[in-house]
N, C-alpha and C positions, 0 to 999 in steps of 0.2 A: 207663901214662899215657895222657892223651888224645892221639890222632893218632898213636899208636905201633902198626904192624901187630905182631899178636902173634906171627904166624908168622914173619916175616923179621926182625922187630925193627927195620925202617927206617921212614921217614915216607912217604905216599902222594904219589906224583909227580903233576905236571900233565897234563891231557888231552892226548892225541896229535893230530897233525894229520888231516884228513880224507882218506879213501882215495880213489884214482882212480875214475871212473865205469865202471860195468859195460858189457859189450857189449850191442847191441841185440837185443832177443828176436825170436823168430820171429813171422811174420803170423799174427793168428788166424783163425778161421773166419768166412765171410759172415753178415753180421746177417739179420734176418727181413726180407721184403720190404715196401716203403711206397709207398703210392698216395694223392697228394695229393687226389684226389676224395672219398676216405673221410672226409676231416676235415668238421666242421660248417662251415656258412656263418659268415662274420664278419659283424660289425655293418655295417649300410648307410652309404654314404660320404657326404658332404656333396652338396648339389644342385650340377650343373654350371652352365657358364654359358649363357645363352641363345643358341640356334643363330642362323644367318642366316635372313632371311625366304625363303619357298619361291616358286618360280614361280607366277604367277596360274593360278587353276583354271579348268577347262574351262567354257564357257557352255553347259551342258546344259539344254535346254528340253523339259520333260515336257508333253505334252498341250497344245501352243500353239494360239494362234488364228490362221489364215491367212485372210488378207483382201486384196483387191483395192482400189485407189483410181484413179479416173479423172480427168485433169486437164483435158478438153474443150479442149487445145491440142495442139500437136505436141511438147510438151516432157514427157516423164514427169514425173508428181509425186514428191516425196521421201517416204521413210516418216517417220514421226511418232519423235520421239525415244523411245529405249528399245525401238524394232523393229529387226527385221534384215531387209534387202532380199534378197529371193529372185531376184527377175528383172523386167525391164521389157519392154514390149511394146505391143500394138495393140489397141485396144478392141472386143472382139469381141462380138457381140450375138446372132445365131441362124444357123442354117441353114436354108434353105428347099429341101425334096426336091422340090417342085412336084409336079403331077398327082396330088394327093390325099394324097401323102406326108406332108405337114404340116410344120411348122416346129419346131426343138428350140432353145430359148431358153437363154441362159445369165444367171442372176442377177448383175448389174453389181456386186455386192459379194463375189463368189465368185472364186478364182483361174481358174477356167475361162473367165471373160471377158476374161482378159489374154493374148493369144497371142503367143508371143515373135517370131513372123515373121508378115508380111502375104502371105497367098496368097489369090487370088481363087477358085480352086477347089482344095479339098485334101482332098476325101474322095471315096470310091467306093461305088457302089451294087451290091450283090451278090445273085444269086439263088442256088439250089441248085447251079448249074453255072457260072456266068460272073460276072464283075465287071468293071464300067466306070465312066466318070464320068458319063454322060449329061449332058453339059456344059449342052446347051440347057435342060435343066430345073432344073438344081441352080444355087442361089445363096448365096452367103455375105454375111451381112448386118454392118455396122461402124458404130459411133458417130461420127458426124462432129464436128468442133470447133465450139464455140460462135461466137457473133458477134452483133453488135446488128443492128437492123433494116436499115440500110443495107447490111451485109455480106450478110445473108442475101437481100434483094432482088437484088443483083448476083451471087450465087452461080449459077453456071452448073449444069445439070443433068447435063451431059456433060463429063468431064475426061479429058485425056489420060493414058494409064496411067502415063507417065514422071513425072507430076505428082501423082497420086492420094494418095500418101503424105503430101502436104501438107496434106490435108483430115481426115485420119483421126486422132480422138483417141489419145492415149498413156495408158499406165497403167503402175502398178508392183504388184508382189505383195509384200507383207510378213508376217513371221512376229512374233508378239507374244505375250507371257505374259499380258497382260491385255486385257480385253474394252473395247470403248467403249460409250457410253451416248449415244443420240440422242434429243434433247428436240424436240416439235414445238408451237409455241405460236402465238397470234396477236400475240404481242410481237415487235418487230423485231430484238430480242436477247434469245431466249430464255435463262432462267436454268437453269444446272446444278442437279442435283438438290442439295437441302440437307444440311447437315452432319449426320452420324449418328455416335451413340456405341455401339460394339459392346464387350459385356463378355464377357471370357473368363477363366474361373478368377477368380483375384485380382487381375486387372488390365483396364483398359478402354482401348480405342484410338479416338481420334477420326478419322472417315472424312471427309475433304473431296473436293469435286469441284471441276474447273477445266474451263474450255473447253480443247479441244486446239489446238496451234498448228501451223499448217502450214508446215515449214521452207523457209526461202527456198534459192535456187540459188546463194549467194554461195559460192565455193571456200573462202573463210577464215572461214565459220561454225564455230562452236564449240558443240556440243549442250549442252543443259540449262543455259543460262546465265539468271541472274536477270533479269527482265524490268525496264526503267527504272520509277522510281516512278509509280504511276497507269496503267500499261500492262499489257495481258493476257499479251503475247508479248515476247520478247526482240527487239532492233531486227532489222528485216529480215522476221520472222515475221508470219504473219497469222493472226488468231483465226479457228476454223472456224465461222463463221455461213453460213447458206445458204438455199435455197427447198426446201420440202417437197415433193420429186418422188415420184409414185405410179407410173406406168407409161407405155410408149409403145406404140401400136398400128399395125400395118400391115395394112391391109385388115380381115379378121376374125379377126386374130391379135393377141394382146396380149402384152407383155413387161413384167412387173412386177418390183418390188423389195421386199424386205421394210423395213418402216419402221423397224426397229431396226437396219439397216444404214446404214453411212456413205455408201453409194451413194443412199440415198433423201434426203441432203442436199447438194444440188448446189450449188456456189459461185456459179455463172453461171447468170443467168436468161435462157434461150435456147431458141428452138425447137429440137427436137432431130432433125435430118434424118438419114435412114438412108441409108449408103451400100451399094448391092447390087452385087456382083460375080460375074461368071461367066465362063466359058469358051465362047466361040461356035463354036470349032473348034479342033483342035491346034495351040496356039502363038498362038492368037488369043484375047486377053481384053478385057473389057470392064467398066467401072465407071459407074454411074449415081448420082447423088445425088436421092434421093426426098424431095422437100420439097412435094410437092403436098398435096392434101386427104386423100390415101388414108393419109398419116402423121400420126398425132394423139398429142400428150403430155397427160398427165394429171396435175394437179398437187393438193394438199390445199388445200381452201378455208377461209378462215377463218369462225368463227362467226357474226361481225359482218356478212358480206357481204350485200349486198343480195338479195332473193329473185329480181329480175328480171333479173340480170346475164346478157346474151346478146350475141352479135355484137359484143363488143369487140376492138378490134385487139390483137393478142397483146401486143405490147410495151407497151402501155397498161394491161394487166390485172394487172400484178405487184402492185399493192395489194390486190389480193383475195385473195391467195395466203398460206398461213401461211409463217412462218419456222421455221428449225430451228437447233441447236446440236450440235456433236459434242463430248462431255465424257468426261473421264477421272479416275482418280485422280492427285494430283501425284506421289505417292511410286511409282506404277506404272512410272515410266520410270526408276527407280533400284533396280530388284531386284537383289538380291544373293542368292548361295548360301552357306549356311552348313551344312558336314557335308553331309549329302544331302536338305536341304529347302531351299526358297526363303523367303526373309523379304523383306519391306518396310523398306528402310532408312528408318525412321520415328522421330522424335524425339517422337511426339505420346503415346507410351506413358505411363502413370502409374499408380502404385498407387491403388487404391480405398480410401477413407477410411471 
C-alpha cells in the first residue's frame, strides 16, 4: 500500500539533522598576473571647479620705441602714461673735437641726448699709438634751461662750476610700445589726426587720437585717470602743445631734430643757449653759456607770416611761428598681453553689418 517500504515493510522516517562542516581545503595555485594599465580608459569625469587666479604676467615689450624728453628746466620730465622710465639725466647736445675734428651731434629725441651724468670732458682722442684728452681743444655742449627775456638778459656767460648744473636742462629716457604723432600747424592748438576706421576680417576698429598729457610731479598722482568734463587731461597734467622747433646752430655747425620727433615740439618758447664745457688743465674745468649771436635757433614759420619779417626782438616774434601738438592713441596707454601677442584693450570693436 502507499507509504510502505516494500523491502522493510515499515514507513519512511523524517529527514535527519545536517552534518558538521568539513575541514578547510588546501590553498590553490597562484592566479594569472594582472596589470591595471592594461585596462581600457574609463569615461571622462565631470569638469572640475575653476582654479585660483594666477600671478600677473611679465611685461614683455617686443621692439619698443625708445625716446628722450627734455624739460628745459632742472627737473627731469615724467614719462607719459603707458611708458616705462629707463633713466633720467642731463640734456646733452654734441661734442666739439676742435682743430678741424668737427662736432658730433645727438638728436634731441634719441636716448643718446640724455646723459646719466654731467661731465665737462668725458672722451679721449686716440692715435695709433697714444690716447689723451686734448682738453684745451675738446668741448662738450649741453642744452641750457629755458627762460623769459629778463632771465636771459641777466644770465651770466660764466658760471661757477659748483653751480653749473643749475643751468643745464634735465631729461628722461622712456620705453614705449606705441609711437607718438607730431602735428605742426598754423593754429594755436593743432588738431590731432582725424578718427579712422580700420577693417580686419569680419570686424572693424575705430581708431581715435588724442593730445598726449604731460604728467605732473604730484607724488599722489594716479595714472590713466579720466579728465574732468570738458578738459583734455586729468587734474594737474598739461596737454602737450608747443612750438615747432627745427634746429640750433653754433658757428658753422647745425644741430637739428626730425619733425616727427617730440623734441621738435618744445613746450617753452625760449632762446636756446648752449653750455660749453671743457677741461683747461688736469683738475681745472670751465663752462661757458654761449648766448651771443654765434648761437642761433631755427623755428618753423607760419604760412601766413609777412614776407618782410626781419630784425624782430626774439620774444616778440612768437606770433610768427608754427605751433605743434604731440598726439597718441588713447588705448595705447592700456596695452595688454594676451597669450604671446599684445592687444589694445579697446571696447570700440564691433561686427561689420
